[in-house]
All heavy atoms as a GROMACS GRO file, in nm:
protein
  612
    1LYS      N    1  -1.704  -0.266   0.397
    1LYS     CA    2  -1.575  -0.275   0.330
    1LYS      C    3  -1.533  -0.138   0.280
    1LYS      O    4  -1.418  -0.100   0.296
    1LYS     CB    5  -1.584  -0.375   0.215
    1LYS     CG    6  -1.462  -0.372   0.124
    1LYS     CD    7  -1.478  -0.462   0.004
    1LYS     CE    8  -1.371  -0.440  -0.095
    1LYS     NZ    9  -1.387  -0.524  -0.212
    2ARG      N   10  -1.625  -0.067   0.219
    2ARG     CA   11  -1.590   0.060   0.157
    2ARG      C   12  -1.524   0.156   0.256
    2ARG      O   13  -1.427   0.223   0.225
    2ARG     CB   14  -1.719   0.122   0.101
    2ARG     CG   15  -1.708   0.215  -0.007
    2ARG     CD   16  -1.640   0.178  -0.137
    2ARG     NE   17  -1.631   0.043  -0.180
    2ARG     CZ   18  -1.519  -0.014  -0.225
    2ARG    NH1   19  -1.407   0.051  -0.232
    2ARG    NH2   20  -1.516  -0.138  -0.265
    3LYS      N   21  -1.576   0.160   0.379
    3LYS     CA   22  -1.523   0.249   0.482
    3LYS      C   23  -1.377   0.214   0.513
    3LYS      O   24  -1.292   0.302   0.524
    3LYS     CB   25  -1.609   0.238   0.607
    3LYS     CG   26  -1.557   0.317   0.725
    3LYS     CD   27  -1.650   0.304   0.844
    3LYS     CE   28  -1.610   0.182   0.922
    3LYS     NZ   29  -1.676   0.171   1.052
    4PHE      N   30  -1.348   0.085   0.526
    4PHE     CA   31  -1.213   0.042   0.559
    4PHE      C   32  -1.115   0.069   0.445
    4PHE      O   33  -1.003   0.116   0.467
    4PHE     CB   34  -1.211  -0.106   0.594
    4PHE     CG   35  -1.282  -0.138   0.722
    4PHE    CD1   36  -1.402  -0.206   0.722
    4PHE    CD2   37  -1.229  -0.096   0.843
    4PHE    CE1   38  -1.467  -0.234   0.841
    4PHE    CE2   39  -1.294  -0.124   0.963
    4PHE     CZ   40  -1.414  -0.193   0.961
    5VAL      N   41  -1.156   0.040   0.323
    5VAL     CA   42  -1.069   0.062   0.207
    5VAL      C   43  -1.043   0.211   0.188
    5VAL      O   44  -0.928   0.253   0.168
    5VAL     CB   45  -1.131   0.000   0.079
    5VAL    CG1   46  -1.052   0.041  -0.044
    5VAL    CG2   47  -1.136  -0.151   0.092
    6LYS      N   48  -1.146   0.291   0.199
    6LYS     CA   49  -1.130   0.435   0.183
    6LYS      C   50  -1.038   0.492   0.290
    6LYS      O   51  -0.950   0.573   0.262
    6LYS     CB   52  -1.268   0.503   0.189
    6LYS     CG   53  -1.267   0.647   0.153
    6LYS     CD   54  -1.408   0.701   0.148
    6LYS     CE   55  -1.407   0.847   0.110
    6LYS     NZ   56  -1.539   0.904   0.102
    7SER      N   57  -1.054   0.446   0.414
    7SER     CA   58  -0.969   0.492   0.523
    7SER      C   59  -0.824   0.448   0.502
    7SER      O   60  -0.732   0.528   0.521
    7SER     CB   61  -1.021   0.435   0.655
    7SER     OG   62  -0.932   0.465   0.760
    8ALA      N   63  -0.803   0.324   0.463
    8ALA     CA   64  -0.667   0.274   0.440
    8ALA      C   65  -0.599   0.353   0.329
    8ALA      O   66  -0.482   0.392   0.341
    8ALA     CB   67  -0.669   0.125   0.406
    9LYS      N   68  -0.670   0.378   0.221
    9LYS     CA   69  -0.613   0.454   0.109
    9LYS      C   70  -0.574   0.595   0.155
    9LYS      O   71  -0.464   0.642   0.125
    9LYS     CB   72  -0.712   0.460  -0.007
    9LYS     CG   73  -0.728   0.328  -0.080
    9LYS     CD   74  -0.840   0.330  -0.180
    9LYS     CE   75  -0.820   0.432  -0.287
    9LYS     NZ   76  -0.926   0.428  -0.390
   10ALA      N   77  -0.662   0.661   0.228
   10ALA     CA   78  -0.634   0.797   0.275
   10ALA      C   79  -0.515   0.799   0.370
   10ALA      O   80  -0.428   0.887   0.360
   10ALA     CB   81  -0.758   0.855   0.343
   11GLN      N   82  -0.509   0.702   0.461
   11GLN     CA   83  -0.397   0.697   0.556
   11GLN      C   84  -0.264   0.672   0.485
   11GLN      O   85  -0.163   0.733   0.519
   11GLN     CB   86  -0.422   0.589   0.661
   11GLN     CG   87  -0.531   0.624   0.758
   11GLN     CD   88  -0.493   0.742   0.848
   11GLN    OE1   89  -0.378   0.757   0.888
   11GLN    NE2   90  -0.590   0.825   0.878
   12LEU      N   91  -0.263   0.582   0.389
   12LEU     CA   92  -0.140   0.554   0.314
   12LEU      C   93  -0.096   0.678   0.236
   12LEU      O   94   0.024   0.708   0.228
   12LEU     CB   95  -0.161   0.436   0.221
   12LEU     CG   96  -0.171   0.300   0.290
   12LEU    CD1   97  -0.226   0.195   0.194
   12LEU    CD2   98  -0.036   0.257   0.346
   13GLN      N   99  -0.190   0.748   0.178
   13GLN     CA  100  -0.158   0.870   0.104
   13GLN      C  101  -0.102   0.977   0.198
   13GLN      O  102   0.000   1.039   0.169
   13GLN     CB  103  -0.281   0.922   0.030
   13GLN     CG  104  -0.322   0.834  -0.084
   13GLN     CD  105  -0.461   0.865  -0.138
   13GLN    OE1  106  -0.540   0.933  -0.073
   13GLN    NE2  107  -0.491   0.812  -0.255
   14ASN      N  108  -0.168   0.996   0.312
   14ASN     CA  109  -0.127   1.102   0.406
   14ASN      C  110   0.002   1.069   0.479
   14ASN      O  111   0.088   1.155   0.494
   14ASN     CB  112  -0.238   1.129   0.507
   14ASN     CG  113  -0.360   1.191   0.443
   14ASN    OD1  114  -0.352   1.254   0.340
   14ASN    ND2  115  -0.475   1.170   0.505
   15ARG      N  116   0.016   0.946   0.526
   15ARG     CA  117   0.133   0.909   0.606
   15ARG      C  118   0.260   0.888   0.523
   15ARG      O  119   0.369   0.918   0.568
   15ARG     CB  120   0.106   0.780   0.683
   15ARG     CG  121   0.005   0.793   0.794
   15ARG     CD  122  -0.026   0.656   0.852
   15ARG     NE  123  -0.124   0.665   0.957
   15ARG     CZ  124  -0.095   0.672   1.086
   15ARG    NH1  125   0.029   0.669   1.125
   15ARG    NH2  126  -0.192   0.681   1.175
   16PHE      N  127   0.243   0.834   0.402
   16PHE     CA  128   0.360   0.793   0.324
   16PHE      C  129   0.372   0.863   0.190
   16PHE      O  130   0.464   0.836   0.115
   16PHE     CB  131   0.358   0.641   0.304
   16PHE     CG  132   0.346   0.566   0.434
   16PHE    CD1  133   0.226   0.511   0.472
   16PHE    CD2  134   0.454   0.555   0.519
   16PHE    CE1  135   0.213   0.444   0.593
   16PHE    CE2  136   0.443   0.488   0.640
   16PHE     CZ  137   0.322   0.433   0.678
   17GLY      N  138   0.278   0.950   0.157
   17GLY     CA  139   0.282   1.020   0.028
   17GLY      C  140   0.268   0.925  -0.088
   17GLY      O  141   0.319   0.950  -0.198
   18ALA      N  142   0.199   0.815  -0.067
   18ALA     CA  143   0.187   0.710  -0.169
   18ALA      C  144   0.063   0.730  -0.255
   18ALA      O  145  -0.036   0.786  -0.210
   18ALA     CB  146   0.182   0.573  -0.102
   19ALA      N  147   0.070   0.680  -0.375
   19ALA     CA  148  -0.048   0.669  -0.460
   19ALA      C  149  -0.106   0.530  -0.434
   19ALA      O  150  -0.032   0.432  -0.429
   19ALA     CB  151  -0.010   0.684  -0.607
   20VAL      N  152  -0.237   0.521  -0.414
   20VAL     CA  153  -0.300   0.395  -0.376
   20VAL      C  154  -0.421   0.370  -0.464
   20VAL      O  155  -0.500   0.461  -0.490
   20VAL     CB  156  -0.345   0.399  -0.228
   20VAL    CG1  157  -0.400   0.264  -0.185
   20VAL    CG2  158  -0.232   0.442  -0.137
   21ALA      N  159  -0.435   0.245  -0.509
   21ALA     CA  160  -0.551   0.206  -0.589
   21ALA      C  161  -0.601   0.069  -0.545
   21ALA      O  162  -0.521  -0.019  -0.513
   21ALA     CB  163  -0.514   0.202  -0.737
   22GLU      N  164  -0.732   0.054  -0.542
   22GLU     CA  165  -0.792  -0.078  -0.519
   22GLU      C  166  -0.797  -0.146  -0.655
   22GLU      O  167  -0.859  -0.094  -0.748
   22GLU     CB  168  -0.932  -0.064  -0.460
   22GLU     CG  169  -0.995  -0.197  -0.429
   22GLU     CD  170  -1.135  -0.184  -0.370
   22GLU    OE1  171  -1.188  -0.072  -0.366
   22GLU    OE2  172  -1.190  -0.288  -0.332
   23VAL      N  173  -0.730  -0.259  -0.667
   23VAL     CA  174  -0.711  -0.319  -0.799
   23VAL      C  175  -0.780  -0.454  -0.820
   23VAL      O  176  -0.776  -0.507  -0.931
   23VAL     CB  177  -0.561  -0.333  -0.833
   23VAL    CG1  178  -0.495  -0.196  -0.841
   23VAL    CG2  179  -0.490  -0.421  -0.732
   24ASP      N  180  -0.842  -0.508  -0.716
   24ASP     CA  181  -0.906  -0.639  -0.732
   24ASP      C  182  -1.009  -0.660  -0.622
   24ASP      O  183  -1.010  -0.588  -0.523
   24ASP     CB  184  -0.801  -0.749  -0.727
   24ASP     CG  185  -0.844  -0.876  -0.799
   24ASP    OD1  186  -0.959  -0.883  -0.847
   24ASP    OD2  187  -0.762  -0.969  -0.807
   25PHE      N  188  -1.095  -0.759  -0.641
   25PHE     CA  189  -1.197  -0.799  -0.545
   25PHE      C  190  -1.298  -0.687  -0.517
   25PHE      O  191  -1.343  -0.671  -0.404
   25PHE     CB  192  -1.133  -0.849  -0.414
   25PHE     CG  193  -1.032  -0.957  -0.434
   25PHE    CD1  194  -0.898  -0.933  -0.412
   25PHE    CD2  195  -1.070  -1.082  -0.478
   25PHE    CE1  196  -0.803  -1.032  -0.431
   25PHE    CE2  197  -0.976  -1.183  -0.497
   25PHE     CZ  198  -0.843  -1.157  -0.474
   26HIS      N  199  -1.333  -0.612  -0.618
   26HIS     CA  200  -1.428  -0.501  -0.601
   26HIS      C  201  -1.564  -0.547  -0.554
   26HIS      O  202  -1.632  -0.475  -0.481
   26HIS     CB  203  -1.443  -0.425  -0.734
   26HIS     CG  204  -1.315  -0.367  -0.782
   26HIS    ND1  205  -1.262  -0.252  -0.731
   26HIS    CD2  206  -1.227  -0.410  -0.875
   26HIS    CE1  207  -1.148  -0.225  -0.791
   26HIS    NE2  208  -1.124  -0.319  -0.879
   27GLU      N  209  -1.606  -0.665  -0.592
   27GLU     CA  210  -1.740  -0.714  -0.559
   27GLU      C  211  -1.740  -0.807  -0.438
   27GLU      O  212  -1.844  -0.860  -0.402
   27GLU     CB  213  -1.800  -0.786  -0.680
   27GLU     CG  214  -1.810  -0.700  -0.805
   27GLU     CD  215  -1.895  -0.575  -0.783
   27GLU    OE1  216  -1.998  -0.583  -0.712
   27GLU    OE2  217  -1.856  -0.468  -0.834
   28THR      N  218  -1.626  -0.828  -0.375
   28THR     CA  219  -1.616  -0.916  -0.259
   28THR      C  220  -1.604  -0.831  -0.134
   28THR      O  221  -1.508  -0.756  -0.120
   28THR     CB  222  -1.492  -1.008  -0.271
   28THR    OG1  223  -1.498  -1.075  -0.396
   28THR    CG2  224  -1.487  -1.109  -0.159
   29TRP      N  225  -1.698  -0.842  -0.044
   29TRP     CA  226  -1.696  -0.752   0.072
   29TRP      C  227  -1.593  -0.789   0.176
   29TRP      O  228  -1.551  -0.706   0.255
   29TRP     CB  229  -1.835  -0.742   0.134
   29TRP     CG  230  -1.882  -0.864   0.206
   29TRP    CD1  231  -1.955  -0.967   0.153
   29TRP    CD2  232  -1.859  -0.898   0.342
   29TRP    NE1  233  -1.978  -1.063   0.248
   29TRP    CE2  234  -1.921  -1.022   0.366
   29TRP    CE3  235  -1.792  -0.836   0.448
   29TRP    CZ2  236  -1.917  -1.086   0.490
   29TRP    CZ3  237  -1.789  -0.900   0.570
   29TRP    CH2  238  -1.852  -1.023   0.590
   30GLN      N  239  -1.546  -0.913   0.181
   30GLN     CA  240  -1.451  -0.955   0.283
   30GLN      C  241  -1.306  -0.934   0.241
   30GLN      O  242  -1.216  -0.961   0.318
   30GLN     CB  243  -1.464  -1.104   0.315
   30GLN     CG  244  -1.601  -1.155   0.337
   30GLN     CD  245  -1.661  -1.213   0.210
   30GLN    OE1  246  -1.649  -1.156   0.104
   30GLN    NE2  247  -1.731  -1.323   0.224
   31ARG      N  248  -1.283  -0.891   0.120
   31ARG     CA  249  -1.147  -0.894   0.066
   31ARG      C  250  -1.122  -0.772  -0.023
   31ARG      O  251  -1.212  -0.723  -0.088
   31ARG     CB  252  -1.135  -1.022  -0.015
   31ARG     CG  253  -0.999  -1.060  -0.048
   31ARG     CD  254  -1.000  -1.201  -0.104
   31ARG     NE  255  -0.865  -1.237  -0.132
   31ARG     CZ  256  -0.829  -1.342  -0.199
   31ARG    NH1  257  -0.920  -1.424  -0.245
   31ARG    NH2  258  -0.703  -1.367  -0.220
   32SER      N  259  -0.997  -0.730  -0.026
   32SER     CA  260  -0.958  -0.619  -0.114
   32SER      C  261  -0.811  -0.635  -0.149
   32SER      O  262  -0.734  -0.694  -0.074
   32SER     CB  263  -0.981  -0.486  -0.043
   32SER     OG  264  -0.950  -0.380  -0.127
   33ARG      N  265  -0.773  -0.584  -0.263
   33ARG     CA  266  -0.631  -0.580  -0.301
   33ARG      C  267  -0.597  -0.436  -0.335
   33ARG      O  268  -0.661  -0.375  -0.420
   33ARG     CB  269  -0.603  -0.670  -0.420
   33ARG     CG  270  -0.454  -0.663  -0.461
   33ARG     CD  271  -0.420  -0.760  -0.571
   33ARG     NE  272  -0.427  -0.895  -0.514
   33ARG     CZ  273  -0.454  -1.004  -0.586
   33ARG    NH1  274  -0.478  -0.993  -0.714
   33ARG    NH2  275  -0.458  -1.122  -0.528
   34LEU      N  276  -0.496  -0.386  -0.267
   34LEU     CA  277  -0.451  -0.250  -0.291
   34LEU      C  278  -0.313  -0.252  -0.355
   34LEU      O  279  -0.231  -0.338  -0.323
   34LEU     CB  280  -0.442  -0.172  -0.160
   34LEU     CG  281  -0.569  -0.155  -0.080
   34LEU    CD1  282  -0.539  -0.079   0.050
   34LEU    CD2  283  -0.676  -0.083  -0.159
   35THR      N  284  -0.290  -0.158  -0.443
   35THR     CA  285  -0.156  -0.135  -0.497
   35THR      C  286  -0.110   0.000  -0.447
   35THR      O  287  -0.183   0.099  -0.456
   35THR     CB  288  -0.158  -0.138  -0.651
   35THR    OG1  289  -0.190  -0.270  -0.694
   35THR    CG2  290  -0.022  -0.100  -0.708
   36VAL      N  291   0.010   0.003  -0.391
   36VAL     CA  292   0.067   0.124  -0.334
   36VAL      C  293   0.192   0.157  -0.414
   36VAL      O  294   0.277   0.072  -0.435
   36VAL     CB  295   0.104   0.102  -0.185
   36VAL    CG1  296   0.168   0.226  -0.127
   36VAL    CG2  297  -0.019   0.060  -0.106
   37ALA      N  298   0.203   0.281  -0.458
   37ALA     CA  299   0.320   0.325  -0.534
   37ALA      C  300   0.378   0.450  -0.470
   37ALA      O  301   0.305   0.538  -0.426
   37ALA     CB  302   0.282   0.353  -0.679
   38CYS      N  303   0.510   0.455  -0.464
   38CYS     CA  304   0.576   0.575  -0.414
   38CYS      C  305   0.699   0.602  -0.500
   38CYS      O  306   0.749   0.514  -0.570
   38CYS     CB  307   0.614   0.559  -0.267
   38CYS     SG  308   0.732   0.429  -0.235
   39VAL      N  309   0.746   0.725  -0.493
   39VAL     CA  310   0.862   0.767  -0.570
   39VAL      C  311   0.966   0.821  -0.471
   39VAL      O  312   0.932   0.895  -0.379
   39VAL     CB  313   0.824   0.878  -0.671
   39VAL    CG1  314   0.946   0.928  -0.746
   39VAL    CG2  315   0.718   0.826  -0.768
   40ALA      N  316   1.091   0.783  -0.492
   40ALA     CA  317   1.199   0.831  -0.405
   40ALA      C  318   1.325   0.850  -0.489
   40ALA      O  319   1.337   0.797  -0.599
   40ALA     CB  320   1.224   0.730  -0.293
   41ARG      N  321   1.418   0.925  -0.435
   41ARG     CA  322   1.544   0.951  -0.507
   41ARG      C  323   1.632   0.827  -0.513
   41ARG      O  324   1.706   0.809  -0.609
   41ARG     CB  325   1.621   1.063  -0.439
   41ARG     CG  326   1.555   1.196  -0.455
   41ARG     CD  327   1.638   1.304  -0.392
   41ARG     NE  328   1.561   1.427  -0.392
   41ARG     CZ  329   1.598   1.535  -0.332
   41ARG    NH1  330   1.710   1.538  -0.263
   41ARG    NH2  331   1.523   1.643  -0.337
   42GLU      N  332   1.626   0.746  -0.407
   42GLU     CA  333   1.711   0.627  -0.401
   42GLU      C  334   1.627   0.505  -0.370
   42GLU      O  335   1.523   0.514  -0.305
   42GLU     CB  336   1.818   0.645  -0.292
   42GLU     CG  337   1.912   0.760  -0.320
   42GLU     CD  338   2.016   0.776  -0.211
   42GLU    OE1  339   2.021   0.691  -0.120
   42GLU    OE2  340   2.093   0.872  -0.219
   43ALA      N  341   1.672   0.390  -0.417
   43ALA     CA  342   1.600   0.264  -0.397
   43ALA      C  343   1.580   0.234  -0.249
   43ALA      O  344   1.475   0.187  -0.207
   43ALA     CB  345   1.672   0.149  -0.466
   44ALA      N  346   1.682   0.264  -0.167
   44ALA     CA  347   1.673   0.237  -0.023
   44ALA      C  348   1.560   0.316   0.040
   44ALA      O  349   1.490   0.266   0.129
   44ALA     CB  350   1.805   0.268   0.045
   45GLU      N  351   1.541   0.439  -0.002
   45GLU     CA  352   1.432   0.522   0.051
   45GLU      C  353   1.296   0.466   0.009
   45GLU      O  354   1.203   0.462   0.089
   45GLU     CB  355   1.448   0.667   0.003
   45GLU     CG  356   1.336   0.759   0.044
   45GLU     CD  357   1.330   0.786   0.194
   45GLU    OE1  358   1.424   0.751   0.265
   45GLU    OE2  359   1.229   0.844   0.238
   46ALA      N  360   1.285   0.422  -0.114
   46ALA     CA  361   1.159   0.361  -0.161
   46ALA      C  362   1.130   0.233  -0.082
   46ALA      O  363   1.016   0.210  -0.040
   46ALA     CB  364   1.166   0.331  -0.310
   47GLU      N  365   1.232   0.152  -0.059
   47GLU     CA  366   1.215   0.030   0.021
   47GLU      C  367   1.167   0.063   0.162
   47GLU      O  368   1.080  -0.004   0.216
   47GLU     CB  369   1.346  -0.048   0.029
   47GLU     CG  370   1.380  -0.125  -0.096
   47GLU     CD  371   1.300  -0.253  -0.109
   47GLU    OE1  372   1.224  -0.291  -0.018
   47GLU    OE2  373   1.313  -0.316  -0.215
   48ARG      N  374   1.226   0.167   0.222
   48ARG     CA  375   1.186   0.206   0.358
   48ARG      C  376   1.041   0.252   0.361
   48ARG      O  377   0.965   0.213   0.450
   48ARG     CB  378   1.276   0.317   0.411
   48ARG     CG  379   1.250   0.350   0.558
   48ARG     CD  380   1.323   0.473   0.605
   48ARG     NE  381   1.284   0.595   0.536
   48ARG     CZ  382   1.169   0.660   0.557
   48ARG    NH1  383   1.080   0.615   0.642
   48ARG    NH2  384   1.142   0.770   0.490
   49LEU      N  385   1.002   0.334   0.264
   49LEU     CA  386   0.863   0.380   0.258
   49LEU      C  387   0.766   0.264   0.245
   49LEU      O  388   0.663   0.258   0.314
   49LEU     CB  389   0.844   0.477   0.140
   49LEU     CG  390   0.897   0.617   0.158
   49LEU    CD1  391   0.895   0.691   0.024
   49LEU    CD2  392   0.813   0.693   0.260
   50LEU      N  393   0.798   0.170   0.156
   50LEU     CA  394   0.710   0.056   0.136
   50LEU      C  395   0.707  -0.036   0.259
   50LEU      O  396   0.601  -0.087   0.296
   50LEU     CB  397   0.752  -0.022   0.012
   50LEU     CG  398   0.732   0.054  -0.121
   50LEU    CD1  399   0.797  -0.022  -0.236
   50LEU    CD2  400   0.586   0.078  -0.147
   51ALA      N  401   0.821  -0.054   0.324
   51ALA     CA  402   0.826  -0.136   0.446
   51ALA      C  403   0.743  -0.071   0.557
   51ALA      O  404   0.669  -0.139   0.628
   51ALA     CB  405   0.970  -0.156   0.491
   52ASP      N  406   0.754   0.061   0.569
   52ASP     CA  407   0.675   0.133   0.671
   52ASP      C  408   0.525   0.123   0.640
   52ASP      O  409   0.444   0.104   0.731
   52ASP     CB  410   0.717   0.279   0.678
   52ASP     CG  411   0.855   0.299   0.740
   52ASP    OD1  412   0.910   0.202   0.796
   52ASP    OD2  413   0.907   0.411   0.730
   53ALA      N  414   0.489   0.135   0.514
   53ALA     CA  415   0.348   0.123   0.475
   53ALA      C  416   0.296  -0.017   0.504
   53ALA      O  417   0.185  -0.034   0.556
   53ALA     CB  418   0.332   0.158   0.327
   54GLU      N  419   0.376  -0.117   0.473
   54GLU     CA  420   0.336  -0.256   0.500
   54GLU      C  421   0.321  -0.280   0.650
   54GLU      O  422   0.224  -0.342   0.694
   54GLU     CB  423   0.441  -0.352   0.442
   54GLU     CG  424   0.406  -0.497   0.461
   54GLU     CD  425   0.511  -0.590   0.402
   54GLU    OE1  426   0.585  -0.547   0.310
   54GLU    OE2  427   0.519  -0.704   0.449
   55ARG      N  428   0.414  -0.228   0.728
   55ARG     CA  429   0.408  -0.243   0.874
   55ARG      C  430   0.283  -0.174   0.929
   55ARG      O  431   0.214  -0.227   1.015
   55ARG     CB  432   0.535  -0.185   0.936
   55ARG     CG  433   0.561  -0.225   1.076
   55ARG     CD  434   0.699  -0.185   1.130
   55ARG     NE  435   0.776  -0.086   1.058
   55ARG     CZ  436   0.870  -0.115   0.968
   55ARG    NH1  437   0.897  -0.239   0.936
   55ARG    NH2  438   0.938  -0.019   0.909
   56TRP      N  439   0.251  -0.056   0.877
   56TRP     CA  440   0.131   0.015   0.922
   56TRP      C  441   0.006  -0.067   0.888
   56TRP      O  442  -0.081  -0.084   0.973
   56TRP     CB  443   0.123   0.154   0.858
   56TRP     CG  444   0.001   0.227   0.901
   56TRP    CD1  445  -0.015   0.297   1.017
   56TRP    CD2  446  -0.124   0.231   0.833
   56TRP    NE1  447  -0.143   0.345   1.024
   56TRP    CE2  448  -0.212   0.306   0.913
   56TRP    CE3  449  -0.171   0.180   0.714
   56TRP    CZ2  450  -0.344   0.331   0.875
   56TRP    CZ3  451  -0.301   0.204   0.677
   56TRP    CH2  452  -0.386   0.279   0.757
   57LEU      N  453  -0.002  -0.117   0.766
   57LEU     CA  454  -0.117  -0.199   0.726
   57LEU      C  455  -0.132  -0.322   0.814
   57LEU      O  456  -0.242  -0.357   0.855
   57LEU     CB  457  -0.105  -0.242   0.579
   57LEU     CG  458  -0.143  -0.138   0.475
   57LEU    CD1  459  -0.099  -0.186   0.337
   57LEU    CD2  460  -0.291  -0.111   0.478
   58ALA      N  461  -0.021  -0.388   0.845
   58ALA     CA  462  -0.024  -0.509   0.926
   58ALA      C  463  -0.070  -0.481   1.069
   58ALA      O  464  -0.124  -0.570   1.135
   58ALA     CB  465   0.113  -0.576   0.927
   59GLY      N  466  -0.054  -0.359   1.115
   59GLY     CA  467  -0.091  -0.324   1.251
   59GLY      C  468  -0.233  -0.276   1.266
   59GLY      O  469  -0.275  -0.240   1.376
   60GLN      N  470  -0.310  -0.278   1.160
   60GLN     CA  471  -0.448  -0.229   1.166
   60GLN      C  472  -0.545  -0.342   1.201
   60GLN      O  473  -0.505  -0.455   1.220
   60GLN     CB  474  -0.486  -0.165   1.031
   60GLN     CG  475  -0.399  -0.048   0.994
   60GLN     CD  476  -0.392   0.058   1.103
   60GLN    OE1  477  -0.493   0.110   1.148
   60GLN    NE2  478  -0.272   0.087   1.150
   61GLU      N  479  -0.674  -0.310   1.205
   61GLU     CA  480  -0.775  -0.406   1.251
   61GLU      C  481  -0.810  -0.514   1.148
   61GLU      O  482  -0.883  -0.606   1.180
   61GLU     CB  483  -0.901  -0.332   1.293
   61GLU     CG  484  -0.961  -0.246   1.182
   61GLU     CD  485  -1.068  -0.155   1.233
   61GLU    OE1  486  -1.182  -0.203   1.249
   61GLU    OE2  487  -1.039  -0.038   1.256
   62TRP      N  488  -0.760  -0.504   1.029
   62TRP     CA  489  -0.784  -0.608   0.929
   62TRP      C  490  -0.664  -0.701   0.922
   62TRP      O  491  -0.559  -0.674   0.979
   62TRP     CB  492  -0.814  -0.548   0.792
   62TRP     CG  493  -0.714  -0.445   0.752
   62TRP    CD1  494  -0.588  -0.466   0.706
   62TRP    CD2  495  -0.731  -0.304   0.760
   62TRP    NE1  496  -0.524  -0.348   0.684
   62TRP    CE2  497  -0.610  -0.246   0.715
   62TRP    CE3  498  -0.834  -0.220   0.798
   62TRP    CZ2  499  -0.591  -0.109   0.710
   62TRP    CZ3  500  -0.814  -0.084   0.792
   62TRP    CH2  501  -0.694  -0.030   0.748
   63GLU      N  502  -0.678  -0.808   0.848
   63GLU     CA  503  -0.570  -0.906   0.834
   63GLU      C  504  -0.496  -0.882   0.702
   63GLU      O  505  -0.556  -0.886   0.595
   63GLU     CB  506  -0.628  -1.047   0.835
   63GLU     CG  507  -0.523  -1.154   0.822
   63GLU     CD  508  -0.583  -1.294   0.821
   63GLU    OE1  509  -0.704  -1.307   0.841
   63GLU    OE2  510  -0.507  -1.389   0.797
   64LEU      N  511  -0.368  -0.857   0.712
   64LEU     CA  512  -0.284  -0.843   0.594
   64LEU      C  513  -0.238  -0.984   0.556
   64LEU      O  514  -0.165  -1.048   0.630
   64LEU     CB  515  -0.163  -0.754   0.623
   64LEU     CG  516  -0.066  -0.731   0.509
   64LEU    CD1  517  -0.135  -0.660   0.393
   64LEU    CD2  518   0.053  -0.650   0.556
   65VAL      N  519  -0.286  -1.032   0.442
   65VAL     CA  520  -0.258  -1.170   0.402
   65VAL      C  521  -0.125  -1.181   0.329
   65VAL      O  522  -0.046  -1.271   0.354
   65VAL     CB  523  -0.373  -1.224   0.314
   65VAL    CG1  524  -0.341  -1.363   0.263
   65VAL    CG2  525  -0.503  -1.224   0.394
   66ARG      N  526  -0.099  -1.088   0.240
   66ARG     CA  527   0.022  -1.098   0.158
   66ARG      C  528   0.065  -0.959   0.115
   66ARG      O  529  -0.018  -0.874   0.086
   66ARG     CB  530  -0.010  -1.183   0.035
   66ARG     CG  531   0.111  -1.212  -0.050
   66ARG     CD  532   0.075  -1.305  -0.161
   66ARG     NE  533   0.098  -1.237  -0.287
   66ARG     CZ  534   0.052  -1.278  -0.402
   66ARG    NH1  535  -0.024  -1.384  -0.409
   66ARG    NH2  536   0.080  -1.214  -0.511
   67ALA      N  537   0.194  -0.940   0.107
   67ALA     CA  538   0.249  -0.814   0.057
   67ALA      C  539   0.368  -0.847  -0.033
   67ALA      O  540   0.457  -0.921   0.006
   67ALA     CB  541   0.293  -0.724   0.172
   68ASP      N  542   0.365  -0.794  -0.152
   68ASP     CA  543   0.476  -0.811  -0.248
   68ASP      C  544   0.533  -0.673  -0.275
   68ASP      O  545   0.459  -0.575  -0.289
   68ASP     CB  546   0.426  -0.871  -0.380
   68ASP     CG  547   0.365  -1.009  -0.361
   68ASP    OD1  548   0.420  -1.088  -0.283
   68ASP    OD2  549   0.261  -1.036  -0.423
   69ARG      N  550   0.664  -0.665  -0.287
   69ARG     CA  551   0.728  -0.536  -0.316
   69ARG      C  552   0.816  -0.548  -0.439
   69ARG      O  553   0.893  -0.643  -0.450
   69ARG     CB  554   0.815  -0.493  -0.200
   69ARG     CG  555   0.739  -0.425  -0.092
   69ARG     CD  556   0.836  -0.364   0.005
   69ARG     NE  557   0.813  -0.430   0.132
   69ARG     CZ  558   0.902  -0.445   0.226
   69ARG    NH1  559   1.024  -0.399   0.211
   69ARG    NH2  560   0.872  -0.505   0.338
   70ASP      N  561   0.807  -0.450  -0.525
   70ASP     CA  562   0.895  -0.439  -0.640
   70ASP      C  563   0.946  -0.295  -0.645
   70ASP      O  564   0.867  -0.202  -0.641
   70ASP     CB  565   0.822  -0.467  -0.772
   70ASP     CG  566   0.782  -0.612  -0.786
   70ASP    OD1  567   0.862  -0.699  -0.746
   70ASP    OD2  568   0.671  -0.637  -0.834
   71VAL      N  569   1.077  -0.280  -0.653
   71VAL     CA  570   1.136  -0.148  -0.668
   71VAL      C  571   1.188  -0.141  -0.810
   71VAL      O  572   1.266  -0.225  -0.854
   71VAL     CB  573   1.250  -0.124  -0.567
   71VAL    CG1  574   1.316   0.010  -0.593
   71VAL    CG2  575   1.195  -0.130  -0.425
   72VAL      N  576   1.142  -0.040  -0.883
   72VAL     CA  577   1.179  -0.023  -1.023
   72VAL      C  578   1.264   0.103  -1.034
   72VAL      O  579   1.229   0.208  -0.980
   72VAL     CB  580   1.053  -0.010  -1.112
   72VAL    CG1  581   1.090   0.013  -1.257
   72VAL    CG2  582   0.964  -0.132  -1.097
   73SER      N  583   1.375   0.092  -1.103
   73SER     CA  584   1.466   0.204  -1.123
   73SER      C  585   1.462   0.249  -1.269
   73SER      O  586   1.440   0.167  -1.359
   73SER     CB  587   1.608   0.160  -1.087
   73SER     OG  588   1.700   0.260  -1.125
   74LEU      N  589   1.483   0.376  -1.292
   74LEU     CA  590   1.490   0.425  -1.429
   74LEU      C  591   1.608   0.365  -1.504
   74LEU      O  592   1.611   0.361  -1.625
   74LEU     CB  593   1.501   0.578  -1.430
   74LEU     CG  594   1.376   0.653  -1.385
   74LEU    CD1  595   1.404   0.802  -1.381
   74LEU    CD2  596   1.258   0.623  -1.474
   75ASP      N  597   1.707   0.319  -1.430
   75ASP     CA  598   1.826   0.260  -1.489
   75ASP      C  599   1.802   0.117  -1.539
   75ASP      O  600   1.882   0.062  -1.611
   75ASP     CB  601   1.940   0.258  -1.389
   75ASP     CG  602   1.980   0.398  -1.346
   75ASP    OD1  603   1.962   0.492  -1.426
   75ASP    OD2  604   2.028   0.414  -1.232
   76ASP      N  605   1.690   0.055  -1.495
   76ASP     CA  606   1.663  -0.085  -1.533
   76ASP      C  607   1.623  -0.099  -1.678
   76ASP      O  608   1.567  -0.027  -1.743
   76ASP     CB  609   1.553  -0.144  -1.445
   76ASP     CG  610   1.604  -0.165  -1.303
   76ASP    OD1  611   1.725  -0.160  -1.282
   76ASP    OD2  612   1.519  -0.188  -1.215
   0.00000   0.00000   0.00000
């Protein structure tokens, strides 16, 4: 598991400039939960980055079970 999580985190950081953290299931070898954060000038750009990251994750050798997206603005 560690190899896959470490690789996914590095790829997300390098490809999308995202900050990535493993936030759950630390002791479960078959499962992991990652949180991906990115910063952009406009909400549409942040949405595109997150959609691209999700698409990349879904295309890898593991199974992407669920993806939730929240875009937060300083104006909120």
